[in-house]
N, C-alpha and C positions, 0 to 999 in steps of 0.2 A: 708724660712719661712718669711712672712711679719712681720712688726713691730707690737708690742702689741697694739699700738694706732690704728691699722687697724682692730682689733678684736672688734666686737660688742657683747654685752651680751643682749639677748632678752628673754622674758618670753614666752615660748611655752605653753600656757594654756591648749591646747588640750592634750599634753603629760605630763602635770604637772611637767615641768622642765624648768630651765634656761639653755640657750645654749650659748656657746662662738662660734661665727660664724666669719669666714673669707670668705666674700662673701656668697655663698650658702653652703660652707663646714662647718660642725659642728666639732669643735676641742675638745669640752668638754661639760659636762652637770653637773647640780646640780638638782637632783630629789627632789621634795617637796610634802608635803601633806598639804592642807588647813584645818584649824579648825575654821569654821565660828562661832561656839558657843562662842569662846573667841577672835574673830577677830585675829586669829593666823595663823602661818605658821611653819611647821616643815621641816627643811632641813635635808634630809634623807641620801643622798649619792652623792658623787662627783666622776666623772670619766673623765680622759683626755686621748685622743687617744695616743697610745704608741709613734707615730712619732712626737707628740707635747709636750711630757713630758720634763721637765727641761727648758722650754722656758718662763715660767711665765703665761701660759694659766690658770692654776688653780687659781693663785692669782688674775688674771684679772677677772675670772669668779666669784670668791668669792666676790670681791669688787663690781662688778656689781649687783650681787644678793642681797647683803646686802644694797646697795643703793636703790634698788627697794623696799625691805622690809621696809626701813625707809620712803620712799616717800609714800608708801601705808598705813603707820601707823599701821603695823601689829606687834603683839607680836611674838617674835622669840623663837623657841625651836630648839636646834641643836642636832641631833643624829649622824651626819656625823663627823668623827674624823678629816678630813682635815679642814672643816669649823670651828670646835671647836678650833683647833690649830691656825687658822688664826685669829679668834676673840680674842683668848688669846694674840697673838702677837701684836694685834692692839686694846687692851682693851680700851684705851682712846677714840677711835673712835666708838666702837661698843658695849661696855658693857651695855649701856642703852637700847639696843634693846632686850636683852635676857630676856625672861619671868622668873619671880621669882628671 
């Protein structure tokens, strides 16, 4: 497996998900739903391919998705347990993104 620095997190708007990609290979996803009424986004579910688990793909994916949420100025709602735990562990960086 390549280094985490080689993984790119991209917003696949057609599929409503962030993808952790290594080249053309998708290693993990964070599914989301947009809420235009409140300029918001709900992060619903995170999934990492079994052969990429335990290698930091999920954390790289969470960090990239949250950076995009911040850059777009969206109000964040988290339904995904993995993302909720990540935000809690990094509260100093991300607590301001969470709606309410």
